[in-house]
Each structure stands twice: as structure tokens, then as C-alpha cells.
Gaussian input, Z-matrix of N, CA and C with variables (Angstrom, degrees):
# hf/3-21g

backbone

0 1
 N
 C     1     B1
 C     2     B2     1     A1
 N     3     B3     2     A2     1     D1
 C     4     B4     3     A3     2     D2
 C     5     B5     4     A4     3     D3
 N     6     B6     5     A5     4     D4
 C     7     B7     6     A6     5     D5
 C     8     B8     7     A7     6     D6
 N     9     B9     8     A8     7     D7
 C    10    B10     9     A9     8     D8
 C    11    B11    10    A10     9     D9
 N    12    B12    11    A11    10    D10
 C    13    B13    12    A12    11    D11
 C    14    B14    13    A13    12    D12
 N    15    B15    14    A14    13    D13
 C    16    B16    15    A15    14    D14
 C    17    B17    16    A16    15    D15
 N    18    B18    17    A17    16    D16
 C    19    B19    18    A18    17    D17
 C    20    B20    19    A19    18    D18
 N    21    B21    20    A20    19    D19
 C    22    B22    21    A21    20    D20
 C    23    B23    22    A22    21    D21
 N    24    B24    23    A23    22    D22
 C    25    B25    24    A24    23    D23
 C    26    B26    25    A25    24    D24
 N    27    B27    26    A26    25    D25
 C    28    B28    27    A27    26    D26
 C    29    B29    28    A28    27    D27
 N    30    B30    29    A29    28    D28
 C    31    B31    30    A30    29    D29
 C    32    B32    31    A31    30    D30
 N    33    B33    32    A32    31    D31
 C    34    B34    33    A33    32    D32
 C    35    B35    34    A34    33    D33
 N    36    B36    35    A35    34    D34
 C    37    B37    36    A36    35    D35
 C    38    B38    37    A37    36    D36
 N    39    B39    38    A38    37    D37
 C    40    B40    39    A39    38    D38
 C    41    B41    40    A40    39    D39
 N    42    B42    41    A41    40    D40
 C    43    B43    42    A42    41    D41
 C    44    B44    43    A43    42    D42
 N    45    B45    44    A44    43    D43
 C    46    B46    45    A45    44    D44
 C    47    B47    46    A46    45    D45
 N    48    B48    47    A47    46    D46
 C    49    B49    48    A48    47    D47
 C    50    B50    49    A49    48    D48
 N    51    B51    50    A50    49    D49
 C    52    B52    51    A51    50    D50
 C    53    B53    52    A52    51    D51
 N    54    B54    53    A53    52    D52
 C    55    B55    54    A54    53    D53
 C    56    B56    55    A55    54    D54
 N    57    B57    56    A56    55    D55
 C    58    B58    57    A57    56    D56
 C    59    B59    58    A58    57    D57
 N    60    B60    59    A59    58    D58
 C    61    B61    60    A60    59    D59
 C    62    B62    61    A61    60    D60
 N    63    B63    62    A62    61    D61
 C    64    B64    63    A63    62    D62
 C    65    B65    64    A64    63    D63
 N    66    B66    65    A65    64    D64
 C    67    B67    66    A66    65    D65
 C    68    B68    67    A67    66    D66
 N    69    B69    68    A68    67    D67
 C    70    B70    69    A69    68    D68
 C    71    B71    70    A70    69    D69
 N    72    B72    71    A71    70    D70
 C    73    B73    72    A72    71    D71
 C    74    B74    73    A73    72    D72
 N    75    B75    74    A74    73    D73
 C    76    B76    75    A75    74    D74
 C    77    B77    76    A76    75    D75
 N    78    B78    77    A77    76    D76
 C    79    B79    78    A78    77    D77
 C    80    B80    79    A79    78    D78
 N    81    B81    80    A80    79    D79
 C    82    B82    81    A81    80    D80
 C    83    B83    82    A82    81    D81
 N    84    B84    83    A83    82    D82
 C    85    B85    84    A84    83    D83
 C    86    B86    85    A85    84    D84
 N    87    B87    86    A86    85    D85
 C    88    B88    87    A87    86    D86
 C    89    B89    88    A88    87    D87
 N    90    B90    89    A89    88    D88
 C    91    B91    90    A90    89    D89
 C    92    B92    91    A91    90    D90
 N    93    B93    92    A92    91    D91
 C    94    B94    93    A93    92    D92
 C    95    B95    94    A94    93    D93
 N    96    B96    95    A95    94    D94
 C    97    B97    96    A96    95    D95
 C    98    B98    97    A97    96    D96
 N    99    B99    98    A98    97    D97
 C   100   B100    99    A99    98    D98
 C   101   B101   100   A100    99    D99
 N   102   B102   101   A101   100   D100
 C   103   B103   102   A102   101   D101
 C   104   B104   103   A103   102   D102
 N   105   B105   104   A104   103   D103
 C   106   B106   105   A105   104   D104
 C   107   B107   106   A106   105   D105
 N   108   B108   107   A107   106   D106
 C   109   B109   108   A108   107   D107
 C   110   B110   109   A109   108   D108
 N   111   B111   110   A110   109   D109
 C   112   B112   111   A111   110   D110
 C   113   B113   112   A112   111   D111
 N   114   B114   113   A113   112   D112
 C   115   B115   114   A114   113   D113
 C   116   B116   115   A115   114   D114
 N   117   B117   116   A116   115   D115
 C   118   B118   117   A117   116   D116
 C   119   B119   118   A118   117   D117
 N   120   B120   119   A119   118   D118
 C   121   B121   120   A120   119   D119
 C   122   B122   121   A121   120   D120
 N   123   B123   122   A122   121   D121
 C   124   B124   123   A123   122   D122
 C   125   B125   124   A124   123   D123
 N   126   B126   125   A125   124   D124
 C   127   B127   126   A126   125   D125
 C   128   B128   127   A127   126   D126
 N   129   B129   128   A128   127   D127
 C   130   B130   129   A129   128   D128
 C   131   B131   130   A130   129   D129
 N   132   B132   131   A131   130   D130
 C   133   B133   132   A132   131   D131
 C   134   B134   133   A133   132   D132
 N   135   B135   134   A134   133   D133
 C   136   B136   135   A135   134   D134
 C   137   B137   136   A136   135   D135
 N   138   B138   137   A137   136   D136
 C   139   B139   138   A138   137   D137
 C   140   B140   139   A139   138   D138
 N   141   B141   140   A140   139   D139
 C   142   B142   141   A141   140   D140
 C   143   B143   142   A142   141   D141
 N   144   B144   143   A143   142   D142
 C   145   B145   144   A144   143   D143
 C   146   B146   145   A145   144   D144
 N   147   B147   146   A146   145   D145
 C   148   B148   147   A147   146   D146
 C   149   B149   148   A148   147   D147
 N   150   B150   149   A149   148   D148
 C   151   B151   150   A150   149   D149
 C   152   B152   151   A151   150   D150
 N   153   B153   152   A152   151   D151
 C   154   B154   153   A153   152   D152
 C   155   B155   154   A154   153   D153
 N   156   B156   155   A155   154   D154
 C   157   B157   156   A156   155   D155
 C   158   B158   157   A157   156   D156
 N   159   B159   158   A158   157   D157
 C   160   B160   159   A159   158   D158
 C   161   B161   160   A160   159   D159
 N   162   B162   161   A161   160   D160
 C   163   B163   162   A162   161   D161
 C   164   B164   163   A163   162   D162
 N   165   B165   164   A164   163   D163
 C   166   B166   165   A165   164   D164
 C   167   B167   166   A166   165   D165
 N   168   B168   167   A167   166   D166
 C   169   B169   168   A168   167   D167
 C   170   B170   169   A169   168   D168
 N   171   B171   170   A170   169   D169
 C   172   B172   171   A171   170   D170
 C   173   B173   172   A172   171   D171
 N   174   B174   173   A173   172   D172
 C   175   B175   174   A174   173   D173
 C   176   B176   175   A175   174   D174
 N   177   B177   176   A176   175   D175
 C   178   B178   177   A177   176   D176
 C   179   B179   178   A178   177   D177
 N   180   B180   179   A179   178   D178
 C   181   B181   180   A180   179   D179
 C   182   B182   181   A181   180   D180
 N   183   B183   182   A182   181   D181
 C   184   B184   183   A183   182   D182
 C   185   B185   184   A184   183   D183

   B1=1.4517
   B2=1.5246
   B3=1.3237
   B4=1.4590
   B5=1.5231
   B6=1.3252
   B7=1.4594
   B8=1.5281
   B9=1.3071
   B10=1.4594
   B11=1.5276
   B12=1.3320
   B13=1.4632
   B14=1.5228
   B15=1.3177
   B16=1.4590
   B17=1.5277
   B18=1.3119
   B19=1.4647
   B20=1.5292
   B21=1.3177
   B22=1.4644
   B23=1.5267
   B24=1.3297
   B25=1.4598
   B26=1.5288
   B27=1.3177
   B28=1.4738
   B29=1.5257
   B30=1.3146
   B31=1.4637
   B32=1.5370
   B33=1.3180
   B34=1.4654
   B35=1.5268
   B36=1.3325
   B37=1.4623
   B38=1.5225
   B39=1.3184
   B40=1.4628
   B41=1.5244
   B42=1.3290
   B43=1.4561
   B44=1.5154
   B45=1.3293
   B46=1.4608
   B47=1.5204
   B48=1.3137
   B49=1.4548
   B50=1.5216
   B51=1.3199
   B52=1.4605
   B53=1.5182
   B54=1.3153
   B55=1.4575
   B56=1.5153
   B57=1.3241
   B58=1.4663
   B59=1.5234
   B60=1.3171
   B61=1.4639
   B62=1.5162
   B63=1.3127
   B64=1.4663
   B65=1.5189
   B66=1.3301
   B67=1.4527
   B68=1.5294
   B69=1.3306
   B70=1.4594
   B71=1.5194
   B72=1.3408
   B73=1.4616
   B74=1.5188
   B75=1.3095
   B76=1.4540
   B77=1.5253
   B78=1.3238
   B79=1.4615
   B80=1.5271
   B81=1.3251
   B82=1.4642
   B83=1.5244
   B84=1.3266
   B85=1.4581
   B86=1.5246
   B87=1.3347
   B88=1.4540
   B89=1.5174
   B90=1.3278
   B91=1.4604
   B92=1.5180
   B93=1.3395
   B94=1.4509
   B95=1.5256
   B96=1.3019
   B97=1.4572
   B98=1.5196
   B99=1.2844
   B100=1.4626
   B101=1.5216
   B102=1.3378
   B103=1.4658
   B104=1.5286
   B105=1.3306
   B106=1.4632
   B107=1.5279
   B108=1.3136
   B109=1.4604
   B110=1.5251
   B111=1.3416
   B112=1.4633
   B113=1.5210
   B114=1.3299
   B115=1.4576
   B116=1.5245
   B117=1.3068
   B118=1.4646
   B119=1.5224
   B120=1.3050
   B121=1.4699
   B122=1.5270
   B123=1.3160
   B124=1.4509
   B125=1.5242
   B126=1.3187
   B127=1.4616
   B128=1.5293
   B129=1.3289
   B130=1.4695
   B131=1.5256
   B132=1.3381
   B133=1.4573
   B134=1.5210
   B135=1.3169
   B136=1.4666
   B137=1.5270
   B138=1.3301
   B139=1.4681
   B140=1.5256
   B141=1.3189
   B142=1.4685
   B143=1.5254
   B144=1.3276
   B145=1.4694
   B146=1.5219
   B147=1.3273
   B148=1.4633
   B149=1.5304
   B150=1.3224
   B151=1.4655
   B152=1.5237
   B153=1.3317
   B154=1.4636
   B155=1.5214
   B156=1.3288
   B157=1.4685
   B158=1.5246
   B159=1.3162
   B160=1.4612
   B161=1.5293
   B162=1.3150
   B163=1.4601
   B164=1.5228
   B165=1.3231
   B166=1.4618
   B167=1.5252
   B168=1.3296
   B169=1.4625
   B170=1.5202
   B171=1.3205
   B172=1.4692
   B173=1.5230
   B174=1.3177
   B175=1.4640
   B176=1.5209
   B177=1.3291
   B178=1.4645
   B179=1.5191
   B180=1.3122
   B181=1.4613
   B182=1.5174
   B183=1.3084
   B184=1.4794
   B185=1.4955
   A1=110.77
   A2=117.79
   A3=119.98
   A4=112.57
   A5=117.24
   A6=120.56
   A7=112.25
   A8=117.75
   A9=122.25
   A10=113.87
   A11=118.07
   A12=122.24
   A13=111.70
   A14=116.34
   A15=123.36
   A16=107.29
   A17=116.38
   A18=120.30
   A19=113.12
   A20=117.71
   A21=120.69
   A22=112.80
   A23=118.57
   A24=121.70
   A25=112.42
   A26=117.30
   A27=122.08
   A28=110.62
   A29=115.49
   A30=120.16
   A31=112.98
   A32=118.11
   A33=122.20
   A34=112.96
   A35=117.31
   A36=122.64
   A37=108.91
   A38=116.94
   A39=122.55
   A40=109.70
   A41=115.25
   A42=122.35
   A43=108.66
   A44=116.17
   A45=121.64
   A46=108.21
   A47=116.56
   A48=120.85
   A49=107.73
   A50=115.64
   A51=120.87
   A52=108.70
   A53=116.77
   A54=121.64
   A55=113.14
   A56=117.24
   A57=121.50
   A58=112.89
   A59=118.27
   A60=121.44
   A61=111.95
   A62=114.66
   A63=121.03
   A64=110.42
   A65=115.95
   A66=122.81
   A67=107.50
   A68=116.78
   A69=122.69
   A70=108.04
   A71=117.09
   A72=119.32
   A73=111.37
   A74=114.97
   A75=122.35
   A76=108.05
   A77=116.81
   A78=119.91
   A79=111.77
   A80=117.71
   A81=121.42
   A82=111.06
   A83=115.73
   A84=120.40
   A85=113.52
   A86=116.20
   A87=120.12
   A88=113.38
   A89=117.06
   A90=122.60
   A91=110.84
   A92=114.93
   A93=119.99
   A94=106.99
   A95=117.09
   A96=121.67
   A97=109.33
   A98=116.90
   A99=124.15
   A100=107.61
   A101=118.51
   A102=120.60
   A103=114.34
   A104=118.33
   A105=120.40
   A106=114.01
   A107=119.60
   A108=121.97
   A109=109.78
   A110=115.59
   A111=121.71
   A112=109.75
   A113=116.09
   A114=122.40
   A115=108.84
   A116=117.59
   A117=122.41
   A118=113.18
   A119=117.62
   A120=120.77
   A121=111.94
   A122=118.43
   A123=123.87
   A124=111.77
   A125=116.19
   A126=123.69
   A127=107.02
   A128=117.82
   A129=120.59
   A130=114.07
   A131=114.26
   A132=121.49
   A133=108.78
   A134=116.91
   A135=121.95
   A136=112.13
   A137=117.44
   A138=119.07
   A139=111.73
   A140=118.04
   A141=121.75
   A142=109.82
   A143=116.98
   A144=120.96
   A145=109.65
   A146=116.67
   A147=120.49
   A148=111.10
   A149=117.87
   A150=120.90
   A151=111.35
   A152=117.07
   A153=120.71
   A154=110.26
   A155=116.88
   A156=120.57
   A157=111.08
   A158=116.33
   A159=120.83
   A160=110.63
   A161=116.89
   A162=120.99
   A163=111.81
   A164=117.14
   A165=121.79
   A166=113.21
   A167=117.64
   A168=121.52
   A169=109.37
   A170=117.00
   A171=118.83
   A172=110.26
   A173=116.29
   A174=122.16
   A175=108.63
   A176=116.58
   A177=121.50
   A178=109.19
   A179=116.51
   A180=121.82
   A181=108.41
   A182=115.74
   A183=119.76
   A184=110.31
   D1=-33.48
   D2=-177.23
   D3=-60.77
   D4=-27.58
   D5=179.17
   D6=-75.70
   D7=-17.11
   D8=-174.47
   D9=-112.16
   D10=-21.71
   D11=-171.63
   D12=-72.37
   D13=103.60
   D14=171.13
   D15=-164.77
   D16=163.69
   D17=-176.46
   D18=-57.44
   D19=-38.23
   D20=-176.57
   D21=-61.98
   D22=-21.06
   D23=-179.71
   D24=-99.28
   D25=4.83
   D26=-178.81
   D27=-90.53
   D28=144.19
   D29=-179.75
   D30=-67.05
   D31=-14.85
   D32=-179.25
   D33=-96.32
   D34=-1.62
   D35=179.87
   D36=-75.92
   D37=125.90
   D38=-178.58
   D39=-125.92
   D40=148.89
   D41=-179.75
   D42=-126.62
   D43=132.99
   D44=175.05
   D45=-125.55
   D46=132.49
   D47=175.76
   D48=-91.16
   D49=122.98
   D50=179.60
   D51=-121.03
   D52=167.86
   D53=-179.40
   D54=-56.50
   D55=-35.43
   D56=-178.39
   D57=-91.46
   D58=3.94
   D59=178.13
   D60=134.68
   D61=-162.85
   D62=-177.94
   D63=-90.19
   D64=144.24
   D65=176.75
   D66=-119.05
   D67=121.31
   D68=179.58
   D69=-109.48
   D70=132.89
   D71=179.65
   D72=-151.67
   D73=162.06
   D74=177.17
   D75=-98.94
   D76=119.85
   D77=-179.37
   D78=-71.96
   D79=-22.41
   D80=177.97
   D81=-76.39
   D82=-49.75
   D83=-177.27
   D84=-85.32
   D85=-25.19
   D86=-177.82
   D87=78.97
   D88=17.02
   D89=-178.23
   D90=-105.42
   D91=150.97
   D92=168.42
   D93=-72.05
   D94=143.56
   D95=-177.63
   D96=-143.70
   D97=-176.45
   D98=175.04
   D99=-126.42
   D100=153.03
   D101=-177.72
   D102=-56.68
   D103=-32.38
   D104=-176.32
   D105=-93.17
   D106=-0.15
   D107=177.63
   D108=-68.19
   D109=158.62
   D110=178.84
   D111=-132.47
   D112=133.76
   D113=175.82
   D114=-129.97
   D115=156.70
   D116=-178.91
   D117=-70.55
   D118=-14.97
   D119=-178.08
   D120=-88.77
   D121=12.93
   D122=-175.54
   D123=-53.69
   D124=129.43
   D125=177.94
   D126=-130.86
   D127=98.60
   D128=-171.03
   D129=-63.63
   D130=149.39
   D131=174.44
   D132=-66.24
   D133=157.49
   D134=-177.34
   D135=-57.42
   D136=-43.01
   D137=-179.50
   D138=-66.98
   D139=-27.43
   D140=176.77
   D141=-72.67
   D142=-39.40
   D143=176.16
   D144=-60.17
   D145=-43.66
   D146=179.16
   D147=-63.02
   D148=-41.16
   D149=178.11
   D150=-65.02
   D151=-40.62
   D152=178.54
   D153=-64.13
   D154=-43.21
   D155=178.54
   D156=-63.50
   D157=-41.81
   D158=179.45
   D159=-63.70
   D160=-41.23
   D161=-179.81
   D162=-67.21
   D163=-32.93
   D164=-177.49
   D165=-88.10
   D166=-6.92
   D167=179.40
   D168=-88.64
   D169=125.61
   D170=178.20
   D171=-60.50
   D172=135.05
   D173=-179.83
   D174=-92.50
   D175=137.00
   D176=176.59
   D177=-81.59
   D178=141.85
   D179=174.58
   D180=-77.55
   D181=136.55
   D182=178.56
   D183=-92.14

């Protein structure tokens, strides 16, 4: 989980393109954030859950 836990991988992370640049915020908390920030309320996106499961599943040797 430590390799995946950051705001950019959370389902509540939102990005808005504005004239002065990009705006990153958490739709759950209502705060501006950065992609690499970490909060305890992290709720990973579905594709991140799949990657975490794949990484934690032992791979068979062919």
C-alpha cells in the first residue's frame, strides 16, 4: 500500500484546468491538495486496488 498511497490515486482526487494552471483538490474534504500528498481518509481508485492486489498475489513461474 505504501507504494500506492497518495492523493493522485484516490477516488476523491479531482483536477481542474484553469487559466493560471492546474487546480488539484479533494472532493471529499473540499481542500486543495497536491498529487503526492497523503491523508488518512485515502480511498483508492478501482484500478489502484487491482494493481495492489496484483502486486500482492504470488506469481507462478512458467
